[in-house]
All heavy atoms as TSV, in Angstrom:
chain	resi	resn	atom	element	x	y	z
A	1	MET	N	N	112.254	76.528	163.866
A	1	MET	CA	C	111.590	75.859	162.763
A	1	MET	C	C	110.086	76.067	162.816
A	1	MET	O	O	109.438	76.132	161.783
A	1	MET	CB	C	111.921	74.376	162.769
A	1	MET	CG	C	113.340	74.075	162.329
A	1	MET	SD	S	113.679	72.313	162.110
A	1	MET	CE	C	113.656	71.742	163.791
A	2	GLY	N	N	109.554	76.164	164.005
A	2	GLY	CA	C	108.117	76.349	164.138
A	2	GLY	C	C	107.648	77.653	163.526
A	2	GLY	O	O	106.627	77.701	162.837
A	3	CYS	N	N	108.396	78.726	163.747
A	3	CYS	CA	C	108.037	80.028	163.179
A	3	CYS	C	C	108.114	79.990	161.652
A	3	CYS	O	O	107.241	80.517	160.969
A	3	CYS	CB	C	108.969	81.094	163.743
A	3	CYS	SG	S	108.564	82.750	163.188
A	4	VAL	N	N	109.143	79.357	161.124
A	4	VAL	CA	C	109.301	79.259	159.669
A	4	VAL	C	C	108.176	78.433	159.057
A	4	VAL	O	O	107.578	78.816	158.047
A	4	VAL	CB	C	110.679	78.669	159.296
A	4	VAL	CG1	C	110.775	78.412	157.808
A	4	VAL	CG2	C	111.798	79.590	159.748
A	5	SER	N	N	107.864	77.292	159.670
A	5	SER	CA	C	106.810	76.442	159.117
A	5	SER	C	C	105.438	77.115	159.214
A	5	SER	O	O	104.627	77.017	158.294
A	5	SER	CB	C	106.785	75.074	159.803
A	5	SER	OG	O	106.458	75.192	161.169
A	6	THR	N	N	105.183	77.828	160.303
A	6	THR	CA	C	103.914	78.533	160.441
A	6	THR	C	C	103.781	79.629	159.387
A	6	THR	O	O	102.740	79.770	158.742
A	6	THR	CB	C	103.778	79.150	161.846
A	6	THR	OG1	O	103.838	78.101	162.813
A	6	THR	CG2	C	102.482	79.917	162.001
A	7	THR	N	N	104.843	80.386	159.184
A	7	THR	CA	C	104.824	81.455	158.191
A	7	THR	C	C	104.641	80.897	156.783
A	7	THR	O	O	103.880	81.445	155.981
A	7	THR	CB	C	106.119	82.287	158.275
A	7	THR	OG1	O	106.248	82.808	159.606
A	7	THR	CG2	C	106.116	83.424	157.278
A	8	ALA	N	N	105.331	79.805	156.483
A	8	ALA	CA	C	105.184	79.173	155.168
A	8	ALA	C	C	103.755	78.694	154.962
A	8	ALA	O	O	103.166	78.889	153.893
A	8	ALA	CB	C	106.167	78.015	155.026
A	9	TYR	N	N	103.172	78.084	155.980
A	9	TYR	CA	C	101.800	77.578	155.894
A	9	TYR	C	C	100.796	78.717	155.684
A	9	TYR	O	O	99.930	78.640	154.821
A	9	TYR	CB	C	101.463	76.779	157.150
A	9	TYR	CG	C	100.059	76.235	157.145
A	9	TYR	CD1	C	99.709	75.182	156.306
A	9	TYR	CD2	C	99.086	76.770	157.965
A	9	TYR	CE1	C	98.413	74.684	156.298
A	9	TYR	CE2	C	97.796	76.278	157.966
A	9	TYR	CZ	C	97.468	75.229	157.121
A	9	TYR	OH	O	96.181	74.746	157.114
A	10	VAL	N	N	100.946	79.771	156.465
A	10	VAL	CA	C	100.047	80.921	156.348
A	10	VAL	C	C	100.178	81.555	154.954
A	10	VAL	O	O	99.203	82.035	154.389
A	10	VAL	CB	C	100.329	81.949	157.462
A	10	VAL	CG1	C	99.611	83.258	157.217
A	10	VAL	CG2	C	99.940	81.380	158.821
A	11	GLY	N	N	101.381	81.494	154.388
A	11	GLY	CA	C	101.615	82.038	153.061
A	11	GLY	C	C	101.148	81.140	151.933
A	11	GLY	O	O	101.324	81.468	150.761
A	12	GLY	N	N	100.598	79.983	152.258
A	12	GLY	CA	C	100.042	79.098	151.238
A	12	GLY	C	C	100.909	77.927	150.843
A	12	GLY	O	O	100.566	77.188	149.924
A	13	SER	N	N	102.033	77.724	151.507
A	13	SER	CA	C	102.911	76.603	151.183
A	13	SER	C	C	102.466	75.322	151.878
A	13	SER	O	O	101.806	75.360	152.914
A	13	SER	CB	C	104.349	76.912	151.613
A	13	SER	OG	O	104.860	78.000	150.883
A	14	GLN	N	N	102.855	74.206	151.311
A	14	GLN	CA	C	102.597	72.910	151.931
A	14	GLN	C	C	103.675	72.682	152.981
A	14	GLN	O	O	104.860	72.880	152.712
A	14	GLN	CB	C	102.648	71.801	150.884
A	14	GLN	CG	C	102.416	70.433	151.448
A	14	GLN	CD	C	102.518	69.348	150.381
A	14	GLN	OE1	O	102.765	69.624	149.216
A	14	GLN	NE2	N	102.351	68.121	150.782
A	15	VAL	N	N	103.283	72.264	154.183
A	15	VAL	CA	C	104.226	72.033	155.272
A	15	VAL	C	C	104.084	70.598	155.752
A	15	VAL	O	O	102.986	70.152	156.073
A	15	VAL	CB	C	103.973	73.015	156.442
A	15	VAL	CG1	C	104.894	72.708	157.602
A	15	VAL	CG2	C	104.149	74.448	155.969
A	16	LEU	N	N	105.199	69.885	155.794
A	16	LEU	CA	C	105.246	68.507	156.279
A	16	LEU	C	C	106.326	68.417	157.339
A	16	LEU	O	O	107.492	68.708	157.071
A	16	LEU	CB	C	105.560	67.545	155.123
A	16	LEU	CG	C	105.874	66.097	155.509
A	16	LEU	CD1	C	104.658	65.437	156.157
A	16	LEU	CD2	C	106.319	65.319	154.283
A	17	GLY	N	N	105.950	68.026	158.546
A	17	GLY	CA	C	106.919	67.818	159.615
A	17	GLY	C	C	107.322	66.352	159.651
A	17	GLY	O	O	106.471	65.481	159.775
A	18	ILE	N	N	108.609	66.073	159.516
A	18	ILE	CA	C	109.122	64.700	159.564
A	18	ILE	C	C	109.944	64.583	160.835
A	18	ILE	O	O	110.947	65.274	160.999
A	18	ILE	CB	C	109.981	64.380	158.317
A	18	ILE	CG1	C	109.156	64.624	157.048
A	18	ILE	CG2	C	110.483	62.930	158.386
A	18	ILE	CD1	C	109.950	64.496	155.767
A	19	ILE	N	N	109.507	63.700	161.730
A	19	ILE	CA	C	110.092	63.650	163.065
A	19	ILE	C	C	110.289	62.208	163.520
A	19	ILE	O	O	109.418	61.365	163.316
A	19	ILE	CB	C	109.197	64.442	164.044
A	19	ILE	CG1	C	109.818	64.512	165.423
A	19	ILE	CG2	C	107.805	63.862	164.105
A	19	ILE	CD1	C	109.135	65.513	166.320
A	20	PRO	N	N	111.451	61.907	164.138
A	20	PRO	CA	C	111.652	60.574	164.703
A	20	PRO	C	C	110.654	60.301	165.828
A	20	PRO	O	O	110.319	61.199	166.607
A	20	PRO	CB	C	113.079	60.613	165.244
A	20	PRO	CG	C	113.738	61.712	164.486
A	20	PRO	CD	C	112.656	62.721	164.231
A	21	THR	N	N	110.178	59.087	165.901
A	21	THR	CA	C	109.169	58.699	166.890
A	21	THR	C	C	109.622	59.002	168.319
A	21	THR	O	O	108.830	59.488	169.125
A	21	THR	CB	C	108.834	57.201	166.741
A	21	THR	OG1	O	108.418	56.975	165.396
A	21	THR	CG2	C	107.729	56.783	167.680
A	22	ALA	N	N	110.891	58.753	168.629
A	22	ALA	CA	C	111.383	58.979	169.993
A	22	ALA	C	C	111.260	60.443	170.396
A	22	ALA	O	O	110.924	60.748	171.542
A	22	ALA	CB	C	112.837	58.527	170.103
A	23	ILE	N	N	111.487	61.353	169.475
A	23	ILE	CA	C	111.368	62.777	169.778
A	23	ILE	C	C	109.896	63.157	169.904
A	23	ILE	O	O	109.511	63.911	170.795
A	23	ILE	CB	C	112.081	63.624	168.707
A	23	ILE	CG1	C	113.584	63.381	168.775
A	23	ILE	CG2	C	111.754	65.107	168.879
A	23	ILE	CD1	C	114.375	64.055	167.687
A	24	ALA	N	N	109.072	62.615	169.026
A	24	ALA	CA	C	107.637	62.915	169.071
A	24	ALA	C	C	107.021	62.409	170.368
A	24	ALA	O	O	106.222	63.101	171.001
A	24	ALA	CB	C	106.928	62.293	167.871
A	25	GLU	N	N	107.389	61.205	170.780
A	25	GLU	CA	C	106.835	60.626	172.006
A	25	GLU	C	C	107.379	61.302	173.251
A	25	GLU	O	O	106.730	61.324	174.281
A	25	GLU	CB	C	107.106	59.123	172.047
A	25	GLU	CG	C	106.303	58.355	171.010
A	25	GLU	CD	C	106.643	56.885	170.957
A	25	GLU	OE1	O	107.582	56.451	171.651
A	25	GLU	OE2	O	105.958	56.165	170.216
A	26	GLY	N	N	108.589	61.846	173.163
A	26	GLY	CA	C	109.182	62.542	174.297
A	26	GLY	C	C	108.655	63.961	174.454
A	26	GLY	O	O	109.063	64.690	175.337
A	27	ASN	N	N	107.752	64.358	173.561
A	27	ASN	CA	C	107.133	65.676	173.587
A	27	ASN	C	C	108.155	66.807	173.465
A	27	ASN	O	O	108.013	67.858	174.046
A	27	ASN	CB	C	106.292	65.853	174.850
A	27	ASN	CG	C	105.217	66.907	174.659
A	27	ASN	OD1	O	104.828	67.218	173.542
A	27	ASN	ND2	N	104.740	67.457	175.759
A	28	PHE	N	N	109.246	66.550	172.693
A	28	PHE	CA	C	110.266	67.562	172.455
A	28	PHE	C	C	109.954	68.385	171.213
A	28	PHE	O	O	110.577	69.395	170.965
A	28	PHE	CB	C	111.643	66.914	172.281
A	28	PHE	CG	C	112.126	66.210	173.515
A	28	PHE	CD1	C	112.230	64.842	173.539
A	28	PHE	CD2	C	112.463	66.929	174.641
A	28	PHE	CE1	C	112.676	64.184	174.673
A	28	PHE	CE2	C	112.902	66.293	175.783
A	28	PHE	CZ	C	113.019	64.910	175.802
A	29	ALA	N	N	109.022	67.931	170.420
A	29	ALA	CA	C	108.699	68.607	169.162
A	29	ALA	C	C	107.707	69.726	169.411
A	29	ALA	O	O	106.889	69.670	170.313
A	29	ALA	CB	C	108.114	67.607	168.167
A	30	GLY	N	N	107.786	70.734	168.578
A	30	GLY	CA	C	106.812	71.815	168.626
A	30	GLY	C	C	105.554	71.401	167.886
A	30	GLY	O	O	105.396	70.262	167.453
A	31	LYS	N	N	104.653	72.333	167.739
A	31	LYS	CA	C	103.408	72.069	167.033
A	31	LYS	C	C	103.677	71.948	165.534
A	31	LYS	O	O	104.301	72.808	164.944
A	31	LYS	CB	C	102.424	73.209	167.298
A	31	LYS	CG	C	101.094	73.032	166.627
A	31	LYS	CD	C	100.199	74.224	166.910
A	31	LYS	CE	C	98.910	74.092	166.137
A	31	LYS	NZ	N	98.093	75.287	166.270
A	32	ILE	N	N	103.207	70.880	164.942
A	32	ILE	CA	C	103.312	70.694	163.495
A	32	ILE	C	C	102.104	71.367	162.861
A	32	ILE	O	O	100.965	71.100	163.239
A	32	ILE	CB	C	103.366	69.194	163.119
A	32	ILE	CG1	C	104.558	68.525	163.804
A	32	ILE	CG2	C	103.421	69.003	161.618
A	32	ILE	CD1	C	105.910	69.060	163.431
A	33	VAL	N	N	102.348	72.224	161.899
A	33	VAL	CA	C	101.287	73.054	161.340
A	33	VAL	C	C	100.296	72.264	160.510
A	33	VAL	O	O	99.100	72.397	160.667
A	33	VAL	CB	C	101.896	74.196	160.490
A	33	VAL	CG1	C	100.816	74.972	159.782
A	33	VAL	CG2	C	102.724	75.111	161.362
A	34	ARG	N	N	100.760	71.416	159.645
A	34	ARG	CA	C	99.854	70.779	158.688
A	34	ARG	C	C	99.847	69.262	158.847
A	34	ARG	O	O	98.915	68.679	159.333
A	34	ARG	CB	C	100.282	71.178	157.271
A	34	ARG	CG	C	99.579	70.478	156.173
A	34	ARG	CD	C	98.336	71.204	155.771
A	34	ARG	NE	N	97.710	70.457	154.688
A	34	ARG	CZ	C	96.567	70.731	154.200
A	34	ARG	NH1	N	95.901	71.744	154.660
A	34	ARG	NH2	N	96.052	70.014	153.247
A	35	GLU	N	N	100.898	68.636	158.427
A	35	GLU	CA	C	100.957	67.181	158.402
A	35	GLU	C	C	102.239	66.714	159.091
A	35	GLU	O	O	103.288	67.317	158.934
A	35	GLU	CB	C	100.960	66.708	156.938
A	35	GLU	CG	C	100.972	65.219	156.763
A	35	GLU	CD	C	100.995	64.803	155.297
A	35	GLU	OE1	O	100.864	65.658	154.412
A	35	GLU	OE2	O	101.172	63.606	155.062
A	36	GLU	N	N	102.119	65.640	159.856
A	36	GLU	CA	C	103.272	65.097	160.567
A	36	GLU	C	C	103.512	63.663	160.119
A	36	GLU	O	O	102.582	62.864	160.061
A	36	GLU	CB	C	103.033	65.124	162.077
A	36	GLU	CG	C	104.190	64.551	162.887
A	36	GLU	CD	C	103.920	64.592	164.373
A	36	GLU	OE1	O	103.917	65.698	164.937
A	36	GLU	OE2	O	103.676	63.531	164.954
A	37	LEU	N	N	104.755	63.353	159.801
A	37	LEU	CA	C	105.154	62.007	159.422
A	37	LEU	C	C	106.189	61.535	160.433
A	37	LEU	O	O	107.243	62.147	160.581
A	37	LEU	CB	C	105.745	62.009	158.003
A	37	LEU	CG	C	106.309	60.690	157.492
A	37	LEU	CD1	C	105.208	59.630	157.426
A	37	LEU	CD2	C	106.932	60.890	156.122
A	38	ARG	N	N	105.867	60.468	161.153
A	38	ARG	CA	C	106.800	59.923	162.135
A	38	ARG	C	C	107.601	58.791	161.515
A	38	ARG	O	O	107.049	57.941	160.818
A	38	ARG	CB	C	106.054	59.419	163.367
A	38	ARG	CG	C	105.410	60.538	164.132
A	38	ARG	CD	C	104.815	60.061	165.416
A	38	ARG	NE	N	104.155	61.188	166.086
A	38	ARG	CZ	C	103.683	61.129	167.300
A	38	ARG	NH1	N	103.776	60.012	167.998
A	38	ARG	NH2	N	103.101	62.183	167.837
A	39	VAL	N	N	108.903	58.805	161.780
A	39	VAL	CA	C	109.818	57.788	161.253
A	39	VAL	C	C	110.613	57.201	162.409
A	39	VAL	O	O	110.742	57.821	163.462
A	39	VAL	CB	C	110.759	58.398	160.189
A	39	VAL	CG1	C	109.990	58.829	158.955
A	39	VAL	CG2	C	111.550	59.566	160.746
A	40	PRO	N	N	111.163	55.977	162.239
A	40	PRO	CA	C	111.861	55.320	163.346
A	40	PRO	C	C	113.178	55.977	163.766
A	40	PRO	O	O	113.488	56.036	164.941
A	40	PRO	CB	C	112.132	53.905	162.829
A	40	PRO	CG	C	111.278	53.725	161.625
A	40	PRO	CD	C	110.972	55.088	161.102
A	41	THR	N	N	113.976	56.476	162.811
A	41	THR	CA	C	115.319	56.963	163.131
A	41	THR	C	C	115.611	58.298	162.442
A	41	THR	O	O	114.909	58.703	161.517
A	41	THR	CB	C	116.390	55.954	162.673
A	41	THR	OG1	O	116.382	55.903	161.231
A	41	THR	CG2	C	116.157	54.576	163.254
A	42	MET	N	N	116.694	58.938	162.879
A	42	MET	CA	C	117.128	60.173	162.223
A	42	MET	C	C	117.547	59.911	160.780
A	42	MET	O	O	117.315	60.744	159.907
A	42	MET	CB	C	118.290	60.807	162.994
A	42	MET	CG	C	117.868	61.486	164.277
A	42	MET	SD	S	116.736	62.867	164.028
A	42	MET	CE	C	117.829	64.101	163.367
A	43	GLN	N	N	118.166	58.778	160.526
A	43	GLN	CA	C	118.551	58.442	159.152
A	43	GLN	C	C	117.320	58.315	158.255
A	43	GLN	O	O	117.318	58.790	157.120
A	43	GLN	CB	C	119.376	57.149	159.118
A	43	GLN	CG	C	119.918	56.804	157.744
A	43	GLN	CD	C	120.895	57.849	157.218
A	43	GLN	OE1	O	121.676	58.418	157.960
A	43	GLN	NE2	N	120.834	58.113	155.934
A	44	ASP	N	N	116.269	57.700	158.776
A	44	ASP	CA	C	115.016	57.615	158.025
A	44	ASP	C	C	114.438	59.013	157.787
A	44	ASP	O	O	113.861	59.287	156.743
A	44	ASP	CB	C	113.988	56.756	158.769
A	44	ASP	CG	C	114.378	55.295	158.806
A	44	ASP	OD1	O	114.974	54.806	157.837
A	44	ASP	OD2	O	114.078	54.643	159.831
A	45	ARG	N	N	114.599	59.886	158.769
A	45	ARG	CA	C	114.116	61.260	158.627
A	45	ARG	C	C	114.807	61.959	157.462
A	45	ARG	O	O	114.159	62.606	156.635
A	45	ARG	CB	C	114.357	62.038	159.917
A	45	ARG	CG	C	113.931	63.482	159.833
A	45	ARG	CD	C	114.130	64.177	161.176
A	45	ARG	NE	N	113.653	65.538	161.103
A	45	ARG	CZ	C	114.438	66.608	161.081
A	45	ARG	NH1	N	115.754	66.464	161.145
A	45	ARG	NH2	N	113.931	67.812	161.008
A	46	ILE	N	N	116.126	61.822	157.402
A	46	ILE	CA	C	116.876	62.454	156.320
A	46	ILE	C	C	116.427	61.911	154.966
A	46	ILE	O	O	116.216	62.675	154.024
A	46	ILE	CB	C	118.393	62.265	156.535
A	46	ILE	CG1	C	118.830	63.047	157.784
A	46	ILE	CG2	C	119.180	62.720	155.307
A	46	ILE	CD1	C	120.223	62.719	158.271
A	47	CYS	N	N	116.242	60.607	154.871
A	47	CYS	CA	C	115.788	59.998	153.610
A	47	CYS	C	C	114.408	60.514	153.212
A	47	CYS	O	O	114.169	60.846	152.048
A	47	CYS	CB	C	115.772	58.475	153.728
A	47	CYS	SG	S	117.404	57.733	153.824
A	48	LYS	N	N	113.491	60.601	154.175
A	48	LYS	CA	C	112.143	61.103	153.883
A	48	LYS	C	C	112.171	62.584	153.506
A	48	LYS	O	O	111.408	63.032	152.654
A	48	LYS	CB	C	111.208	60.893	155.078
A	48	LYS	CG	C	110.825	59.467	155.303
A	48	LYS	CD	C	109.944	58.963	154.179
A	48	LYS	CE	C	109.486	57.552	154.450
A	48	LYS	NZ	N	108.727	56.998	153.343
A	49	MET	N	N	113.065	63.336	154.144
A	49	MET	CA	C	113.200	64.746	153.792
A	49	MET	C	C	113.647	64.885	152.336
A	49	MET	O	O	113.120	65.720	151.601
A	49	MET	CB	C	114.197	65.442	154.722
A	49	MET	CG	C	113.659	65.689	156.115
A	49	MET	SD	S	114.897	66.262	157.300
A	49	MET	CE	C	115.589	67.681	156.492
A	50	LEU	N	N	114.594	64.065	151.931
A	50	LEU	CA	C	115.065	64.111	150.541
A	50	LEU	C	C	113.967	63.702	149.575
A	50	LEU	O	O	113.832	64.280	148.490
A	50	LEU	CB	C	116.289	63.215	150.373
A	50	LEU	CG	C	117.569	63.700	151.057
A	50	LEU	CD1	C	118.646	62.622	150.996
A	50	LEU	CD2	C	118.062	64.994	150.439
A	51	ASP	N	N	113.185	62.714	149.953
A	51	ASP	CA	C	112.097	62.230	149.091
A	51	ASP	C	C	110.957	63.236	148.948
A	51	ASP	O	O	110.263	63.246	147.940
A	51	ASP	CB	C	111.515	60.916	149.640
A	51	ASP	CG	C	112.464	59.742	149.519
A	51	ASP	OD1	O	113.436	59.831	148.739
A	51	ASP	OD2	O	112.231	58.732	150.209
A	52	ASN	N	N	110.744	64.066	149.964
A	52	ASN	CA	C	109.564	64.932	150.007
A	52	ASN	C	C	109.848	66.425	149.851
A	52	ASN	O	O	108.955	67.235	150.050
A	52	ASN	CB	C	108.824	64.715	151.335
A	52	ASN	CG	C	108.146	63.381	151.395
A	52	ASN	OD1	O	107.096	63.186	150.794
A	52	ASN	ND2	N	108.747	62.427	152.087
A	53	SER	N	N	111.081	66.787	149.487
A	53	SER	CA	C	111.434	68.204	149.438
A	53	SER	C	C	111.893	68.628	148.052
A	53	SER	O	O	112.475	67.851	147.308
A	53	SER	CB	C	112.563	68.488	150.428
A	53	SER	OG	O	112.163	68.161	151.726
A	54	ASP	N	N	111.618	69.884	147.745
A	54	ASP	CA	C	112.124	70.499	146.521
A	54	ASP	C	C	113.395	71.291	146.795
A	54	ASP	O	O	114.225	71.456	145.908
A	54	ASP	CB	C	111.073	71.440	145.929
A	54	ASP	CG	C	109.829	70.691	145.475
A	54	ASP	OD1	O	109.966	69.583	144.927
A	54	ASP	OD2	O	108.727	71.213	145.681
A	55	ALA	N	N	113.532	71.808	148.011
A	55	ALA	CA	C	114.683	72.627	148.371
A	55	ALA	C	C	114.857	72.616	149.888
A	55	ALA	O	O	113.948	72.235	150.621
A	55	ALA	CB	C	114.481	74.053	147.888
A	56	PHE	N	N	116.039	73.040	150.335
A	56	PHE	CA	C	116.326	73.138	151.761
A	56	PHE	C	C	116.875	74.517	152.071
A	56	PHE	O	O	117.576	75.111	151.257
A	56	PHE	CB	C	117.377	72.090	152.195
A	56	PHE	CG	C	116.886	70.686	152.119
A	56	PHE	CD1	C	117.123	69.918	150.994
A	56	PHE	CD2	C	116.192	70.129	153.171
A	56	PHE	CE1	C	116.673	68.617	150.919
A	56	PHE	CE2	C	115.729	68.829	153.110
A	56	PHE	CZ	C	115.979	68.069	151.981
A	57	ILE	N	N	116.567	75.001	153.253
A	57	ILE	CA	C	117.152	76.237	153.770
A	57	ILE	C	C	117.825	75.873	155.083
A	57	ILE	O	O	117.188	75.337	155.986
A	57	ILE	CB	C	116.076	77.311	154.018
A	57	ILE	CG1	C	115.362	77.660	152.717
A	57	ILE	CG2	C	116.700	78.549	154.657
A	57	ILE	CD1	C	114.161	78.555	152.904
A	58	ALA	N	N	119.117	76.156	155.193
A	58	ALA	CA	C	119.859	75.875	156.420
A	58	ALA	C	C	119.873	77.125	157.288
A	58	ALA	O	O	120.373	78.171	156.873
A	58	ALA	CB	C	121.275	75.427	156.098
A	59	LEU	N	N	119.290	77.042	158.468
A	59	LEU	CA	C	119.267	78.149	159.409
A	59	LEU	C	C	120.257	77.872	160.534
A	59	LEU	O	O	120.688	76.737	160.738
A	59	LEU	CB	C	117.858	78.318	159.987
A	59	LEU	CG	C	116.751	78.571	158.965
A	59	LEU	CD1	C	115.387	78.568	159.644
A	59	LEU	CD2	C	116.979	79.886	158.245
A	60	LEU	N	N	120.599	78.909	161.265
A	60	LEU	CA	C	121.514	78.737	162.391
A	60	LEU	C	C	120.965	77.691	163.353
A	60	LEU	O	O	119.777	77.646	163.623
A	60	LEU	CB	C	121.682	80.059	163.135
A	60	LEU	CG	C	122.364	81.183	162.356
A	60	LEU	CD1	C	122.387	82.441	163.200
A	60	LEU	CD2	C	123.760	80.784	161.957
A	61	GLY	N	N	121.844	76.862	163.829
A	61	GLY	CA	C	121.425	75.818	164.760
A	61	GLY	C	C	122.626	75.039	165.237
A	61	GLY	O	O	123.759	75.504	165.171
A	62	GLY	N	N	122.380	73.830	165.669
A	62	GLY	CA	C	123.445	72.986	166.185
A	62	GLY	C	C	124.143	72.202	165.096
A	62	GLY	O	O	123.945	72.417	163.896
A	63	ILE	N	N	124.934	71.253	165.514
A	63	ILE	CA	C	125.724	70.431	164.597
A	63	ILE	C	C	124.810	69.566	163.709
A	63	ILE	O	O	125.180	69.186	162.604
A	63	ILE	CB	C	126.723	69.556	165.379
A	63	ILE	CG1	C	127.749	68.906	164.459
A	63	ILE	CG2	C	126.006	68.491	166.190
A	63	ILE	CD1	C	128.853	69.824	164.049
A	64	GLY	N	N	123.594	69.280	164.167
A	64	GLY	CA	C	122.670	68.460	163.408
A	64	GLY	C	C	122.326	69.040	162.044
A	64	GLY	O	O	122.085	68.310	161.080
A	65	ILE	N	N	122.306	70.367	161.939
A	65	ILE	CA	C	121.997	70.999	160.666
A	65	ILE	C	C	123.043	70.644	159.613
A	65	ILE	O	O	122.725	70.485	158.441
A	65	ILE	CB	C	121.820	72.520	160.807
A	65	ILE	CG1	C	121.126	73.116	159.578
A	65	ILE	CG2	C	123.139	73.234	161.013
A	65	ILE	CD1	C	119.698	72.765	159.455
A	66	LEU	N	N	124.273	70.487	160.028
A	66	LEU	CA	C	125.341	70.101	159.094
A	66	LEU	C	C	125.115	68.684	158.585
A	66	LEU	O	O	125.269	68.391	157.401
A	66	LEU	CB	C	126.709	70.226	159.753
A	66	LEU	CG	C	127.125	71.635	160.155
A	66	LEU	CD1	C	128.449	71.601	160.909
A	66	LEU	CD2	C	127.236	72.532	158.934
A	67	GLU	N	N	124.734	67.786	159.489
A	67	GLU	CA	C	124.476	66.395	159.108
A	67	GLU	C	C	123.300	66.304	158.148
A	67	GLU	O	O	123.345	65.561	157.167
A	67	GLU	CB	C	124.187	65.545	160.343
A	67	GLU	CG	C	123.815	64.121	160.011
A	67	GLU	CD	C	123.309	63.339	161.199
A	67	GLU	OE1	O	123.304	63.863	162.327
A	67	GLU	OE2	O	122.912	62.190	160.994
A	68	GLU	N	N	122.257	67.046	158.393
A	68	GLU	CA	C	121.061	66.958	157.580
A	68	GLU	C	C	121.220	67.600	156.209
A	68	GLU	O	O	120.550	67.213	155.276
A	68	GLU	CB	C	119.875	67.608	158.311
A	68	GLU	CG	C	119.459	66.826	159.536
A	68	GLU	CD	C	118.346	67.510	160.301
A	68	GLU	OE1	O	118.025	68.670	159.987
A	68	GLU	OE2	O	117.819	66.885	161.223
A	69	ASN	N	N	122.080	68.581	156.079
A	69	ASN	CA	C	122.182	69.315	154.825
A	69	ASN	C	C	123.425	69.022	154.004
A	69	ASN	O	O	123.543	69.522	152.895
A	69	ASN	CB	C	122.074	70.822	155.084
A	69	ASN	CG	C	120.668	71.208	155.448
A	69	ASN	OD1	O	119.796	71.186	154.601
A	69	ASN	ND2	N	120.441	71.533	156.703
A	70	PHE	N	N	124.374	68.274	154.537
A	70	PHE	CA	C	125.579	68.003	153.757
A	70	PHE	C	C	125.875	66.556	153.728
A	70	PHE	O	O	125.966	65.683	154.072
A	70	PHE	CB	C	126.762	68.771	154.316
A	70	PHE	CG	C	126.552	70.252	154.237
A	70	PHE	CD1	C	126.233	70.994	155.352
A	70	PHE	CD2	C	126.636	70.920	153.019
A	70	PHE	CE1	C	126.036	72.361	155.281
A	70	PHE	CE2	C	126.436	72.281	152.936
A	70	PHE	CZ	C	126.134	72.992	154.071
């Protein structure tokens, strides 16, 4: 995700990283390119993603990608 967000930002797109506080505090997150929004839970993350997005791209990953996109 970091490579995609960096490329989008360099190309002139707006980039917003939405991350649960526990992951952000655990230092598991990569570098957020532009703006970071911390939320309490994964469910809140999904809601904020829906509120702040025009489209989604599903890339190869774990089972979490299925939960977030379907």
